[in-house]
PQR file with spaces between the fields and no chain letter, atoms N, CA, C, O and H, PARSE charges and radii, in Angstrom:
ATOM       1  N    MET     1      16.887  -34.529  -10.808 -0.4000 1.5000
ATOM       2  CA   MET     1      16.977  -33.312  -11.573 -0.0000 2.0000
ATOM       3  C    MET     1      15.748  -32.437  -11.384  0.5500 1.7000
ATOM       4  O    MET     1      15.867  -31.215  -11.298 -0.5500 1.4000
ATOM       5  N    LYS     2      14.548  -33.058  -11.318 -0.4000 1.5000
ATOM       6  CA   LYS     2      13.325  -32.298  -11.119 -0.0000 2.0000
ATOM       7  C    LYS     2      13.335  -31.596   -9.768  0.5500 1.7000
ATOM       8  O    LYS     2      12.879  -30.458   -9.654 -0.5500 1.4000
ATOM       9  H    LYS     2      14.452  -34.051  -11.388  0.4000 1.0000
ATOM      10  N    LYS     3      13.853  -32.272   -8.743 -0.4000 1.5000
ATOM      11  CA   LYS     3      13.903  -31.669   -7.410 -0.0000 2.0000
ATOM      12  C    LYS     3      14.817  -30.443   -7.413  0.5500 1.7000
ATOM      13  O    LYS     3      14.496  -29.438   -6.779 -0.5500 1.4000
ATOM      14  H    LYS     3      14.223  -33.196   -8.836  0.4000 1.0000
ATOM      15  N    LEU     4      15.927  -30.511   -8.103 -0.4000 1.5000
ATOM      16  CA   LEU     4      16.864  -29.396   -8.171 -0.0000 2.0000
ATOM      17  C    LEU     4      16.233  -28.206   -8.889  0.5500 1.7000
ATOM      18  O    LEU     4      16.388  -27.064   -8.455 -0.5500 1.4000
ATOM      19  H    LEU     4      16.187  -31.327   -8.618  0.4000 1.0000
ATOM      20  N    LEU     5      15.526  -28.469   -9.981 -0.4000 1.5000
ATOM      21  CA   LEU     5      14.847  -27.397  -10.703 -0.0000 2.0000
ATOM      22  C    LEU     5      13.747  -26.764   -9.864  0.5500 1.7000
ATOM      23  O    LEU     5      13.577  -25.545   -9.893 -0.5500 1.4000
ATOM      24  H    LEU     5      15.400  -29.397  -10.333  0.4000 1.0000
ATOM      25  N    LEU     6      13.005  -27.561   -9.125 -0.4000 1.5000
ATOM      26  CA   LEU     6      11.962  -27.020   -8.259 -0.0000 2.0000
ATOM      27  C    LEU     6      12.554  -26.163   -7.146  0.5500 1.7000
ATOM      28  O    LEU     6      12.007  -25.111   -6.816 -0.5500 1.4000
ATOM      29  H    LEU     6      13.143  -28.551   -9.102  0.4000 1.0000
ATOM      30  N    VAL     7      13.660  -26.602   -6.570 -0.4000 1.5000
ATOM      31  CA   VAL     7      14.319  -25.818   -5.515 -0.0000 2.0000
ATOM      32  C    VAL     7      14.815  -24.497   -6.082  0.5500 1.7000
ATOM      33  O    VAL     7      14.627  -23.454   -5.456 -0.5500 1.4000
ATOM      34  H    VAL     7      14.105  -27.456   -6.838  0.4000 1.0000
ATOM      35  N    LEU     8      15.440  -24.516   -7.248 -0.4000 1.5000
ATOM      36  CA   LEU     8      15.927  -23.284   -7.871 -0.0000 2.0000
ATOM      37  C    LEU     8      14.783  -22.339   -8.218  0.5500 1.7000
ATOM      38  O    LEU     8      14.905  -21.127   -8.037 -0.5500 1.4000
ATOM      39  H    LEU     8      15.592  -25.364   -7.757  0.4000 1.0000
ATOM      40  N    LEU     9      13.692  -22.870   -8.705 -0.4000 1.5000
ATOM      41  CA   LEU     9      12.524  -22.052   -9.018 -0.0000 2.0000
ATOM      42  C    LEU     9      11.959  -21.417   -7.762  0.5500 1.7000
ATOM      43  O    LEU     9      11.632  -20.230   -7.759 -0.5500 1.4000
ATOM      44  H    LEU     9      13.593  -23.854   -8.852  0.4000 1.0000
ATOM      45  N    LEU    10      11.842  -22.192   -6.700 -0.4000 1.5000
ATOM      46  CA   LEU    10      11.318  -21.681   -5.430 -0.0000 2.0000
ATOM      47  C    LEU    10      12.231  -20.595   -4.865  0.5500 1.7000
ATOM      48  O    LEU    10      11.745  -19.568   -4.392 -0.5500 1.4000
ATOM      49  H    LEU    10      12.108  -23.156   -6.702  0.4000 1.0000
ATOM      50  N    VAL    11      13.537  -20.808   -4.907 -0.4000 1.5000
ATOM      51  CA   VAL    11      14.487  -19.815   -4.409 -0.0000 2.0000
ATOM      52  C    VAL    11      14.406  -18.525   -5.217  0.5500 1.7000
ATOM      53  O    VAL    11      14.454  -17.438   -4.641 -0.5500 1.4000
ATOM      54  H    VAL    11      13.932  -21.643   -5.291  0.4000 1.0000
ATOM      55  N    SER    12      14.283  -18.622   -6.525 -0.4000 1.5000
ATOM      56  CA   SER    12      14.208  -17.417   -7.353 -0.0000 2.0000
ATOM      57  C    SER    12      12.916  -16.646   -7.102  0.5500 1.7000
ATOM      58  O    SER    12      12.932  -15.415   -7.104 -0.5500 1.4000
ATOM      59  H    SER    12      14.244  -19.505   -6.992  0.4000 1.0000
ATOM      60  N    VAL    13      11.803  -17.337   -6.885 -0.4000 1.5000
ATOM      61  CA   VAL    13      10.539  -16.667   -6.605 -0.0000 2.0000
ATOM      62  C    VAL    13      10.592  -15.975   -5.252  0.5500 1.7000
ATOM      63  O    VAL    13      10.134  -14.839   -5.129 -0.5500 1.4000
ATOM      64  H    VAL    13      11.791  -18.337   -6.883  0.4000 1.0000
ATOM      65  N    VAL    14      11.133  -16.625   -4.245 -0.4000 1.5000
ATOM      66  CA   VAL    14      11.214  -16.046   -2.904 -0.0000 2.0000
ATOM      67  C    VAL    14      12.174  -14.861   -2.880  0.5500 1.7000
ATOM      68  O    VAL    14      11.892  -13.855   -2.229 -0.5500 1.4000
ATOM      69  H    VAL    14      11.505  -17.548   -4.345  0.4000 1.0000
ATOM      70  N    SER    15      13.287  -14.963   -3.569 -0.4000 1.5000
ATOM      71  CA   SER    15      14.274  -13.883   -3.551 -0.0000 2.0000
ATOM      72  C    SER    15      13.782  -12.657   -4.305  0.5500 1.7000
ATOM      73  O    SER    15      14.206  -11.548   -3.979 -0.5500 1.4000
ATOM      74  H    SER    15      13.517  -15.781   -4.097  0.4000 1.0000
ATOM      75  N    CYS    16      12.923  -12.798   -5.284 -0.4000 1.5000
ATOM      76  CA   CYS    16      12.409  -11.658   -6.044 -0.0000 2.0000
ATOM      77  C    CYS    16      11.214  -11.009   -5.370  0.5500 1.7000
ATOM      78  O    CYS    16      10.850   -9.896   -5.748 -0.5500 1.4000
ATOM      79  H    CYS    16      12.579  -13.699   -5.549  0.4000 1.0000
ATOM      80  N    SER    17      10.604  -11.627   -4.421 -0.4000 1.5000
ATOM      81  CA   SER    17       9.398  -11.078   -3.809 -0.0000 2.0000
ATOM      82  C    SER    17       9.692   -9.918   -2.868  0.5500 1.7000
ATOM      83  O    SER    17       8.760   -9.187   -2.530 -0.5500 1.4000
ATOM      84  H    SER    17      10.900  -12.531   -4.113  0.4000 1.0000
ATOM      85  N    GLY    18      10.919   -9.703   -2.426 -0.4000 1.5000
ATOM      86  CA   GLY    18      11.240   -8.633   -1.488 -0.0000 2.0000
ATOM      87  C    GLY    18      11.566   -7.306   -2.142  0.5500 1.7000
ATOM      88  O    GLY    18      11.966   -6.380   -1.437 -0.5500 1.4000
ATOM      89  H    GLY    18      11.676  -10.297   -2.701  0.4000 1.0000
ATOM      90  N    ASP    19      11.417   -7.160   -3.457 -0.4000 1.5000
ATOM      91  CA   ASP    19      11.780   -5.937   -4.156 -0.0000 2.0000
ATOM      92  C    ASP    19      10.790   -4.799   -3.962  0.5500 1.7000
ATOM      93  O    ASP    19      11.103   -3.673   -4.348 -0.5500 1.4000
ATOM      94  H    ASP    19      11.092   -7.913   -4.029  0.4000 1.0000
ATOM      95  N    ASP    20       9.616   -5.024   -3.387 -0.4000 1.5000
ATOM      96  CA   ASP    20       8.591   -4.003   -3.244 -0.0000 2.0000
ATOM      97  C    ASP    20       8.750   -3.170   -1.977  0.5500 1.7000
ATOM      98  O    ASP    20       7.939   -2.275   -1.739 -0.5500 1.4000
ATOM      99  H    ASP    20       9.362   -5.939   -3.073  0.4000 1.0000
ATOM     100  N    GLU    21       9.755   -3.431   -1.167 -0.4000 1.5000
ATOM     101  CA   GLU    21       9.929   -2.688    0.073 -0.0000 2.0000
ATOM     102  C    GLU    21      10.419   -1.276   -0.217  0.5500 1.7000
ATOM     103  O    GLU    21      11.207   -1.056   -1.136 -0.5500 1.4000
ATOM     104  H    GLU    21      10.413   -4.158   -1.361  0.4000 1.0000
ATOM     105  N    ILE    22       9.938   -0.314    0.588 -0.4000 1.5000
ATOM     106  CA   ILE    22      10.343    1.079    0.445 -0.0000 2.0000
ATOM     107  C    ILE    22      11.503    1.344    1.377  0.5500 1.7000
ATOM     108  O    ILE    22      11.447    1.003    2.558 -0.5500 1.4000
ATOM     109  H    ILE    22       9.298   -0.493    1.335  0.4000 1.0000
ATOM     110  N    ASP    23      12.554    1.950    0.856 -0.4000 1.5000
ATOM     111  CA   ASP    23      13.721    2.297    1.648 -0.0000 2.0000
ATOM     112  C    ASP    23      13.337    3.419    2.610  0.5500 1.7000
ATOM     113  O    ASP    23      12.895    4.480    2.173 -0.5500 1.4000
ATOM     114  H    ASP    23      12.599    2.227   -0.103  0.4000 1.0000
ATOM     115  N    ALA    24      13.502    3.197    3.917 -0.4000 1.5000
ATOM     116  CA   ALA    24      13.123    4.182    4.932 -0.0000 2.0000
ATOM     117  C    ALA    24      13.965    5.442    4.837  0.5500 1.7000
ATOM     118  O    ALA    24      13.537    6.492    5.317 -0.5500 1.4000
ATOM     119  H    ALA    24      13.862    2.334    4.273  0.4000 1.0000
ATOM     120  N    ASP    25      15.150    5.378    4.236 -0.4000 1.5000
ATOM     121  CA   ASP    25      16.023    6.538    4.107 -0.0000 2.0000
ATOM     122  C    ASP    25      15.798    7.302    2.803  0.5500 1.7000
ATOM     123  O    ASP    25      16.471    8.305    2.568 -0.5500 1.4000
ATOM     124  H    ASP    25      15.498    4.526    3.847  0.4000 1.0000
ATOM     125  N    PHE    26      14.878    6.862    1.955 -0.4000 1.5000
ATOM     126  CA   PHE    26      14.621    7.516    0.680 -0.0000 2.0000
ATOM     127  C    PHE    26      14.088    8.917    0.912  0.5500 1.7000
ATOM     128  O    PHE    26      13.121    9.090    1.653 -0.5500 1.4000
ATOM     129  H    PHE    26      14.331    6.047    2.147  0.4000 1.0000
ATOM     130  N    PHE    27      14.706    9.938    0.287 -0.4000 1.5000
ATOM     131  CA   PHE    27      14.234   11.319    0.393 -0.0000 2.0000
ATOM     132  C    PHE    27      14.181   11.922   -1.001  0.5500 1.7000
ATOM     133  O    PHE    27      15.091   11.745   -1.811 -0.5500 1.4000
ATOM     134  H    PHE    27      15.492    9.797   -0.315  0.4000 1.0000
ATOM     135  N    GLU    28      13.090   12.643   -1.263 -0.4000 1.5000
ATOM     136  CA   GLU    28      12.935   13.327   -2.534 -0.0000 2.0000
ATOM     137  C    GLU    28      12.178   14.624   -2.304  0.5500 1.7000
ATOM     138  O    GLU    28      11.192   14.644   -1.567 -0.5500 1.4000
ATOM     139  H    GLU    28      12.351   12.787   -0.606  0.4000 1.0000
ATOM     140  N    CYS    29      12.625   15.698   -2.923 -0.4000 1.5000
ATOM     141  CA   CYS    29      11.947   16.989   -2.859 -0.0000 2.0000
ATOM     142  C    CYS    29      11.794   17.508   -4.270  0.5500 1.7000
ATOM     143  O    CYS    29      12.779   17.689   -4.986 -0.5500 1.4000
ATOM     144  H    CYS    29      13.426   15.681   -3.522  0.4000 1.0000
ATOM     145  N    THR    30      10.555   17.749   -4.669 -0.4000 1.5000
ATOM     146  CA   THR    30      10.285   18.254   -6.015 -0.0000 2.0000
ATOM     147  C    THR    30       9.346   19.449   -5.926  0.5500 1.7000
ATOM     148  O    THR    30       8.604   19.602   -4.956 -0.5500 1.4000
ATOM     149  H    THR    30       9.755   17.602   -4.087  0.4000 1.0000
ATOM     150  N    VAL    31       9.390   20.287   -6.948 -0.4000 1.5000
ATOM     151  CA   VAL    31       8.436   21.394   -7.053 -0.0000 2.0000
ATOM     152  C    VAL    31       7.197   20.830   -7.723  0.5500 1.7000
ATOM     153  O    VAL    31       7.248   20.348   -8.855 -0.5500 1.4000
ATOM     154  H    VAL    31       9.993   20.163   -7.737  0.4000 1.0000
ATOM     155  N    ASP    32       6.077   20.898   -7.002 -0.4000 1.5000
ATOM     156  CA   ASP    32       4.819   20.355   -7.518 -0.0000 2.0000
ATOM     157  C    ASP    32       4.177   21.334   -8.500  0.5500 1.7000
ATOM     158  O    ASP    32       3.735   20.938   -9.579 -0.5500 1.4000
ATOM     159  H    ASP    32       6.036   21.289   -6.083  0.4000 1.0000
ATOM     160  N    PHE    33       4.128   22.612   -8.123 -0.4000 1.5000
ATOM     161  CA   PHE    33       3.650   23.633   -9.069 -0.0000 2.0000
ATOM     162  C    PHE    33       4.124   25.013   -8.645  0.5500 1.7000
ATOM     163  O    PHE    33       4.493   25.240   -7.493 -0.5500 1.4000
ATOM     164  H    PHE    33       4.487   22.933   -7.246  0.4000 1.0000
ATOM     165  N    VAL    34       4.105   25.933   -9.609 -0.4000 1.5000
ATOM     166  CA   VAL    34       4.434   27.342   -9.373 -0.0000 2.0000
ATOM     167  C    VAL    34       3.263   28.162   -9.876  0.5500 1.7000
ATOM     168  O    VAL    34       2.833   28.007  -11.019 -0.5500 1.4000
ATOM     169  H    VAL    34       3.806   25.749  -10.546  0.4000 1.0000
ATOM     170  N    GLN    35       2.741   29.045   -9.013 -0.4000 1.5000
ATOM     171  CA   GLN    35       1.658   29.937   -9.405 -0.0000 2.0000
ATOM     172  C    GLN    35       2.209   31.359   -9.389  0.5500 1.7000
ATOM     173  O    GLN    35       2.585   31.872   -8.335 -0.5500 1.4000
ATOM     174  H    GLN    35       3.091   29.171   -8.084  0.4000 1.0000
ATOM     175  N    PHE    36       2.254   31.987  -10.550 -0.4000 1.5000
ATOM     176  CA   PHE    36       2.725   33.360  -10.635 -0.0000 2.0000
ATOM     177  C    PHE    36       1.570   34.285  -10.276  0.5500 1.7000
ATOM     178  O    PHE    36       0.571   34.357  -10.992 -0.5500 1.4000
ATOM     179  H    PHE    36       1.948   31.570  -11.406  0.4000 1.0000
ATOM     180  N    VAL    37       1.720   34.996   -9.151 -0.4000 1.5000
ATOM     181  CA   VAL    37       0.660   35.866   -8.642 -0.0000 2.0000
ATOM     182  C    VAL    37       0.627   37.173   -9.430  0.5500 1.7000
ATOM     183  O    VAL    37      -0.445   37.641   -9.813 -0.5500 1.4000
ATOM     184  H    VAL    37       2.531   34.938   -8.569  0.4000 1.0000
ATOM     185  N    ASP    38       1.792   37.760   -9.670 -0.4000 1.5000
ATOM     186  CA   ASP    38       1.914   38.979  -10.467 -0.0000 2.0000
ATOM     187  C    ASP    38       3.308   39.018  -11.073  0.5500 1.7000
ATOM     188  O    ASP    38       3.979   37.988  -11.140 -0.5500 1.4000
ATOM     189  H    ASP    38       2.663   37.380   -9.358  0.4000 1.0000
ATOM     190  N    ASP    39       3.758   40.194  -11.517 -0.4000 1.5000
ATOM     191  CA   ASP    39       5.050   40.295  -12.201 -0.0000 2.0000
ATOM     192  C    ASP    39       6.253   40.122  -11.290  0.5500 1.7000
ATOM     193  O    ASP    39       7.379   40.061  -11.781 -0.5500 1.4000
ATOM     194  H    ASP    39       3.213   41.031  -11.463  0.4000 1.0000
ATOM     195  N    GLU    40       6.053   40.042   -9.972 -0.4000 1.5000
ATOM     196  CA   GLU    40       7.173   39.912   -9.044 -0.0000 2.0000
ATOM     197  C    GLU    40       6.993   38.824   -7.995  0.5500 1.7000
ATOM     198  O    GLU    40       7.944   38.522   -7.273 -0.5500 1.4000
ATOM     199  H    GLU    40       5.138   40.092   -9.573  0.4000 1.0000
ATOM     200  N    ASN    41       5.817   38.227   -7.884 -0.4000 1.5000
ATOM     201  CA   ASN    41       5.525   37.282   -6.807 -0.0000 2.0000
ATOM     202  C    ASN    41       5.020   35.952   -7.349  0.5500 1.7000
ATOM     203  O    ASN    41       4.288   35.893   -8.338 -0.5500 1.4000
ATOM     204  H    ASN    41       5.045   38.473   -8.470  0.4000 1.0000
ATOM     205  N    ALA    42       5.439   34.879   -6.662 -0.4000 1.5000
ATOM     206  CA   ALA    42       5.013   33.536   -7.047 -0.0000 2.0000
ATOM     207  C    ALA    42       4.798   32.698   -5.790  0.5500 1.7000
ATOM     208  O    ALA    42       5.450   32.911   -4.768 -0.5500 1.4000
ATOM     209  H    ALA    42       6.033   34.927   -5.859  0.4000 1.0000
ATOM     210  N    ILE    43       3.878   31.748   -5.880 -0.4000 1.5000
ATOM     211  CA   ILE    43       3.654   30.768   -4.822 -0.0000 2.0000
ATOM     212  C    ILE    43       4.154   29.430   -5.353  0.5500 1.7000
ATOM     213  O    ILE    43       3.783   29.009   -6.449 -0.5500 1.4000
ATOM     214  H    ILE    43       3.348   31.576   -6.710  0.4000 1.0000
ATOM     215  N    VAL    44       5.004   28.761   -4.563 -0.4000 1.5000
ATOM     216  CA   VAL    44       5.607   27.498   -4.970 -0.0000 2.0000
ATOM     217  C    VAL    44       5.167   26.413   -4.000  0.5500 1.7000
ATOM     218  O    VAL    44       5.243   26.597   -2.786 -0.5500 1.4000
ATOM     219  H    VAL    44       5.306   29.103   -3.672  0.4000 1.0000
ATOM     220  N    ARG    45       4.706   25.278   -4.532 -0.4000 1.5000
ATOM     221  CA   ARG    45       4.357   24.137   -3.691 -0.0000 2.0000
ATOM     222  C    ARG    45       5.391   23.051   -3.901  0.5500 1.7000
ATOM     223  O    ARG    45       5.604   22.578   -5.017 -0.5500 1.4000
ATOM     224  H    ARG    45       4.645   25.129   -5.519  0.4000 1.0000
ATOM     225  N    PHE    46       6.038   22.659   -2.795 -0.4000 1.5000
ATOM     226  CA   PHE    46       7.035   21.600   -2.812 -0.0000 2.0000
ATOM     227  C    PHE    46       6.410   20.313   -2.306  0.5500 1.7000
ATOM     228  O    PHE    46       5.611   20.330   -1.369 -0.5500 1.4000
ATOM     229  H    PHE    46       5.865   23.043   -1.888  0.4000 1.0000
ATOM     230  N    GLU    47       6.771   19.199   -2.922 -0.4000 1.5000
ATOM     231  CA   GLU    47       6.357   17.874   -2.462 -0.0000 2.0000
ATOM     232  C    GLU    47       7.599   17.185   -1.919  0.5500 1.7000
ATOM     233  O    GLU    47       8.567   16.972   -2.649 -0.5500 1.4000
ATOM     234  H    GLU    47       7.420   19.186   -3.683  0.4000 1.0000
ATOM     235  N    THR    48       7.569   16.835   -0.628 -0.4000 1.5000
ATOM     236  CA   THR    48       8.703   16.144   -0.025 -0.0000 2.0000
ATOM     237  C    THR    48       8.268   14.741    0.375  0.5500 1.7000
ATOM     238  O    THR    48       7.179   14.538    0.913 -0.5500 1.4000
ATOM     239  H    THR    48       6.782   17.009   -0.036  0.4000 1.0000
ATOM     240  N    THR    49       9.140   13.783    0.102 -0.4000 1.5000
ATOM     241  CA   THR    49       8.873   12.388    0.444 -0.0000 2.0000
ATOM     242  C    THR    49      10.046   11.861    1.246  0.5500 1.7000
ATOM     243  O    THR    49      11.197   11.958    0.822 -0.5500 1.4000
ATOM     244  H    THR    49      10.024   13.948   -0.335  0.4000 1.0000
ATOM     245  N    LEU    50       9.744   11.302    2.409 -0.4000 1.5000
ATOM     246  CA   LEU    50      10.742   10.643    3.244 -0.0000 2.0000
ATOM     247  C    LEU    50      10.214    9.253    3.550  0.5500 1.7000
ATOM     248  O    LEU    50       9.204    9.103    4.239 -0.5500 1.4000
ATOM     249  H    LEU    50       8.809   11.223    2.754  0.4000 1.0000
ATOM     250  N    GLY    51      10.900    8.229    3.035 -0.4000 1.5000
ATOM     251  CA   GLY    51      10.401    6.863    3.182 -0.0000 2.0000
ATOM     252  C    GLY    51       9.108    6.718    2.415  0.5500 1.7000
ATOM     253  O    GLY    51       9.084    6.887    1.196 -0.5500 1.4000
ATOM     254  H    GLY    51      11.720    8.351    2.476  0.4000 1.0000
ATOM     255  N    ASP    52       8.027    6.404    3.119 -0.4000 1.5000
ATOM     256  CA   ASP    52       6.731    6.275    2.463 -0.0000 2.0000
ATOM     257  C    ASP    52       5.778    7.404    2.840  0.5500 1.7000
ATOM     258  O    ASP    52       4.582    7.313    2.564 -0.5500 1.4000
ATOM     259  H    ASP    52       8.047    6.267    4.109  0.4000 1.0000
ATOM     260  N    GLU    53       6.289    8.479    3.473 -0.4000 1.5000
ATOM     261  CA   GLU    53       5.453    9.610    3.891 -0.0000 2.0000
ATOM     262  C    GLU    53       5.707   10.809    2.982  0.5500 1.7000
ATOM     263  O    GLU    53       6.851   11.215    2.781 -0.5500 1.4000
ATOM     264  H    GLU    53       7.261    8.553    3.698  0.4000 1.0000
ATOM     265  N    THR    54       4.626   11.375    2.432 -0.4000 1.5000
ATOM     266  CA   THR    54       4.716   12.533    1.545 -0.0000 2.0000
ATOM     267  C    THR    54       4.010   13.717    2.177  0.5500 1.7000
ATOM     268  O    THR    54       2.897   13.587    2.688 -0.5500 1.4000
ATOM     269  H    THR    54       3.696   11.046    2.596  0.4000 1.0000
ATOM     270  N    ASN    55       4.665   14.884    2.141 -0.4000 1.5000
ATOM     271  CA   ASN    55       4.106   16.127    2.663 -0.0000 2.0000
ATOM     272  C    ASN    55       4.255   17.220    1.619  0.5500 1.7000
ATOM     273  O    ASN    55       5.078   17.126    0.709 -0.5500 1.4000
ATOM     274  H    ASN    55       5.568   14.990    1.727  0.4000 1.0000
ATOM     275  N    TYR    56       3.435   18.267    1.770 -0.4000 1.5000
ATOM     276  CA   TYR    56       3.465   19.403    0.857 -0.0000 2.0000
ATOM     277  C    TYR    56       3.771   20.663    1.651  0.5500 1.7000
ATOM     278  O    TYR    56       3.281   20.844    2.766 -0.5500 1.4000
ATOM     279  H    TYR    56       2.766   18.343    2.510  0.4000 1.0000
ATOM     280  N    HIS    57       4.586   21.533    1.063 -0.4000 1.5000
ATOM     281  CA   HIS    57       4.967   22.783    1.706 -0.0000 2.0000
ATOM     282  C    HIS    57       4.812   23.907    0.690  0.5500 1.7000
ATOM     283  O    HIS    57       5.207   23.778   -0.469 -0.5500 1.4000
ATOM     284  H    HIS    57       4.983   21.386    0.158  0.4000 1.0000
ATOM     285  N    TYR    58       4.225   25.016    1.149 -0.4000 1.5000
ATOM     286  CA   TYR    58       4.019   26.177    0.289 -0.0000 2.0000
ATOM     287  C    TYR    58       4.972   27.288    0.697  0.5500 1.7000
ATOM     288  O    TYR    58       5.297   27.433    1.876 -0.5500 1.4000
ATOM     289  H    TYR    58       3.903   25.121    2.090  0.4000 1.0000
ATOM     290  N    GLY    59       5.413   28.059   -0.262 -0.4000 1.5000
ATOM     291  CA   GLY    59       6.237   29.226    0.010 -0.0000 2.0000
ATOM     292  C    GLY    59       5.868   30.338   -0.946  0.5500 1.7000
ATOM     293  O    GLY    59       5.495   30.090   -2.092 -0.5500 1.4000
ATOM     294  H    GLY    59       5.149   27.941   -1.219  0.4000 1.0000
ATOM     295  N    ARG    60       5.974   31.569   -0.468 -0.4000 1.5000
ATOM     296  CA   ARG    60       5.723   32.736   -1.319 -0.0000 2.0000
ATOM     297  C    ARG    60       7.079   33.371   -1.613  0.5500 1.7000
ATOM     298  O    ARG    60       7.846   33.646   -0.690 -0.5500 1.4000
ATOM     299  H    ARG    60       6.277   31.771    0.463  0.4000 1.0000
ATOM     300  N    TYR    61       7.377   33.606   -2.882 -0.4000 1.5000
ATOM     301  CA   TYR    61       8.693   34.081   -3.306 -0.0000 2.0000
ATOM     302  C    TYR    61       8.556   35.282   -4.223  0.5500 1.7000
ATOM     303  O    TYR    61       7.569   35.418   -4.946 -0.5500 1.4000
ATOM     304  H    TYR    61       6.754   33.384   -3.632  0.4000 1.0000
ATOM     305  N    THR    62       9.569   36.161   -4.187 -0.4000 1.5000
ATOM     306  CA   THR    62       9.673   37.221   -5.184 -0.0000 2.0000
ATOM     307  C    THR    62      10.678   36.758   -6.231  0.5500 1.7000
ATOM     308  O    THR    62      11.565   35.955   -5.940 -0.5500 1.4000
ATOM     309  H    THR    62      10.371   36.050   -3.600  0.4000 1.0000
ATOM     310  N    TYR    63      10.538   37.261   -7.428 -0.4000 1.5000
ATOM     311  CA   TYR    63      11.446   36.851   -8.499 -0.0000 2.0000
ATOM     312  C    TYR    63      11.663   38.013   -9.460  0.5500 1.7000
ATOM     313  O    TYR    63      10.929   39.001   -9.444 -0.5500 1.4000
ATOM     314  H    TYR    63       9.818   37.913   -7.665  0.4000 1.0000
ATOM     315  N    ALA    64      12.666   37.874  -10.278 -0.4000 1.5000
ATOM     316  CA   ALA    64      12.949   38.823  -11.347 -0.0000 2.0000
ATOM     317  C    ALA    64      13.115   38.035  -12.644  0.5500 1.7000
ATOM     318  O    ALA    64      13.437   36.847  -12.617 -0.5500 1.4000
ATOM     319  H    ALA    64      13.262   37.071  -10.291  0.4000 1.0000
ATOM     320  N    VAL    65      12.898   38.688  -13.758 -0.4000 1.5000
ATOM     321  CA   VAL    65      13.042   38.048  -15.062 -0.0000 2.0000
ATOM     322  C    VAL    65      14.272   38.628  -15.746  0.5500 1.7000
ATOM     323  O    VAL    65      14.443   39.845  -15.828 -0.5500 1.4000
ATOM     324  H    VAL    65      12.636   39.653  -13.779  0.4000 1.0000
ATOM     325  N    ASP    66      15.133   37.723  -16.240 -0.4000 1.5000
ATOM     326  CA   ASP    66      16.334   38.120  -16.974 -0.0000 2.0000
ATOM     327  C    ASP    66      16.278   37.417  -18.326  0.5500 1.7000
ATOM     328  O    ASP    66      16.690   36.264  -18.449 -0.5500 1.4000
ATOM     329  H    ASP    66      14.994   36.735  -16.174  0.4000 1.0000
ATOM     330  N    GLY    67      15.772   38.109  -19.329 -0.4000 1.5000
ATOM     331  CA   GLY    67      15.569   37.487  -20.639 -0.0000 2.0000
ATOM     332  C    GLY    67      14.449   36.464  -20.547  0.5500 1.7000
ATOM     333  O    GLY    67      13.305   36.813  -20.257 -0.5500 1.4000
ATOM     334  H    GLY    67      15.437   39.046  -19.228  0.4000 1.0000
ATOM     335  N    ASP    68      14.778   35.196  -20.795 -0.4000 1.5000
ATOM     336  CA   ASP    68      13.797   34.118  -20.690 -0.0000 2.0000
ATOM     337  C    ASP    68      13.904   33.365  -19.368  0.5500 1.7000
ATOM     338  O    ASP    68      13.202   32.375  -19.164 -0.5500 1.4000
ATOM     339  H    ASP    68      15.708   34.913  -21.030  0.4000 1.0000
ATOM     340  N    ASP    69      14.773   33.821  -18.471 -0.4000 1.5000
ATOM     341  CA   ASP    69      15.019   33.118  -17.214 -0.0000 2.0000
ATOM     342  C    ASP    69      14.389   33.850  -16.026  0.5500 1.7000
ATOM     343  O    ASP    69      14.376   35.080  -15.967 -0.5500 1.4000
ATOM     344  H    ASP    69      15.344   34.625  -18.637  0.4000 1.0000
ATOM     345  N    TYR    70      13.873   33.069  -15.094 -0.4000 1.5000
ATOM     346  CA   TYR    70      13.385   33.603  -13.823 -0.0000 2.0000
ATOM     347  C    TYR    70      14.511   33.469  -12.809  0.5500 1.7000
ATOM     348  O    TYR    70      15.026   32.371  -12.596 -0.5500 1.4000
ATOM     349  H    TYR    70      13.883   32.070  -15.142  0.4000 1.0000
ATOM     350  N    VAL    71      14.894   34.560  -12.189 -0.4000 1.5000
ATOM     351  CA   VAL    71      16.043   34.562  -11.283 -0.0000 2.0000
ATOM     352  C    VAL    71      15.689   35.236   -9.967  0.5500 1.7000
ATOM     353  O    VAL    71      14.662   35.902   -9.836 -0.5500 1.4000
ATOM     354  H    VAL    71      14.476   35.452  -12.362  0.4000 1.0000
ATOM     355  N    LYS    72      16.578   35.040   -8.992 -0.4000 1.5000
ATOM     356  CA   LYS    72      16.500   35.698   -7.693 -0.0000 2.0000
ATOM     357  C    LYS    72      15.214   35.374   -6.934  0.5500 1.7000
ATOM     358  O    LYS    72      14.521   36.278   -6.468 -0.5500 1.4000
ATOM     359  H    LYS    72      17.413   34.500   -9.098  0.4000 1.0000
ATOM     360  N    PHE    73      14.902   34.105   -6.813 -0.4000 1.5000
ATOM     361  CA   PHE    73      13.764   33.722   -5.988 -0.0000 2.0000
ATOM     362  C    PHE    73      14.139   33.957   -4.541  0.5500 1.7000
ATOM     363  O    PHE    73      15.100   33.367   -4.047 -0.5500 1.4000
ATOM     364  H    PHE    73      15.465   33.371   -7.191  0.4000 1.0000
ATOM     365  N    ILE    74      13.402   34.802   -3.859 -0.4000 1.5000
ATOM     366  CA   ILE    74      13.635   35.121   -2.447 -0.0000 2.0000
ATOM     367  C    ILE    74      12.343   34.848   -1.700  0.5500 1.7000
ATOM     368  O    ILE    74      11.284   35.366   -2.055 -0.5500 1.4000
ATOM     369  H    ILE    74      12.621   35.281   -4.261  0.4000 1.0000
ATOM     370  N    ARG    75      12.441   34.027   -0.657 -0.4000 1.5000
ATOM     371  CA   ARG    75      11.244   33.672    0.103 -0.0000 2.0000
ATOM     372  C    ARG    75      10.896   34.775    1.088  0.5500 1.7000
ATOM     373  O    ARG    75      11.778   35.354    1.721 -0.5500 1.4000
ATOM     374  H    ARG    75      13.301   33.607   -0.369  0.4000 1.0000
ATOM     375  N    TYR    76       9.623   35.057    1.211 -0.4000 1.5000
ATOM     376  CA   TYR    76       9.147   35.980    2.225 -0.0000 2.0000
ATOM     377  C    TYR    76       7.786   35.510    2.706  0.5500 1.7000
ATOM     378  O    TYR    76       7.127   34.710    2.041 -0.5500 1.4000
ATOM     379  H    TYR    76       8.906   34.586    0.696  0.4000 1.0000
ATOM     380  N    SER    77       7.375   35.998    3.841 -0.4000 1.5000
ATOM     381  CA   SER    77       6.085   35.582    4.416 -0.0000 2.0000
ATOM     382  C    SER    77       4.957   36.403    3.899  0.5500 1.7000
ATOM     383  O    SER    77       3.807   36.183    4.282 -0.5500 1.4000
ATOM     384  H    SER    77       7.911   36.648    4.381  0.4000 1.0000
């Protein structure tokens, strides 16, 4: 009985140790921050992650305000 319990314990420890691997196909894109330059222009920094590699991308956008909402983000150089 002790041998069976030890084998089960060993198998459970070994099978749980592989959970820390990063999926190579994992992709995520989030807005890191928005800086409002003036009443019509904003700079947006995006954080993109593919697998275990993270990169940052900046864009300059124009926008309009409709009540409490920011609308019509258009990218320009």
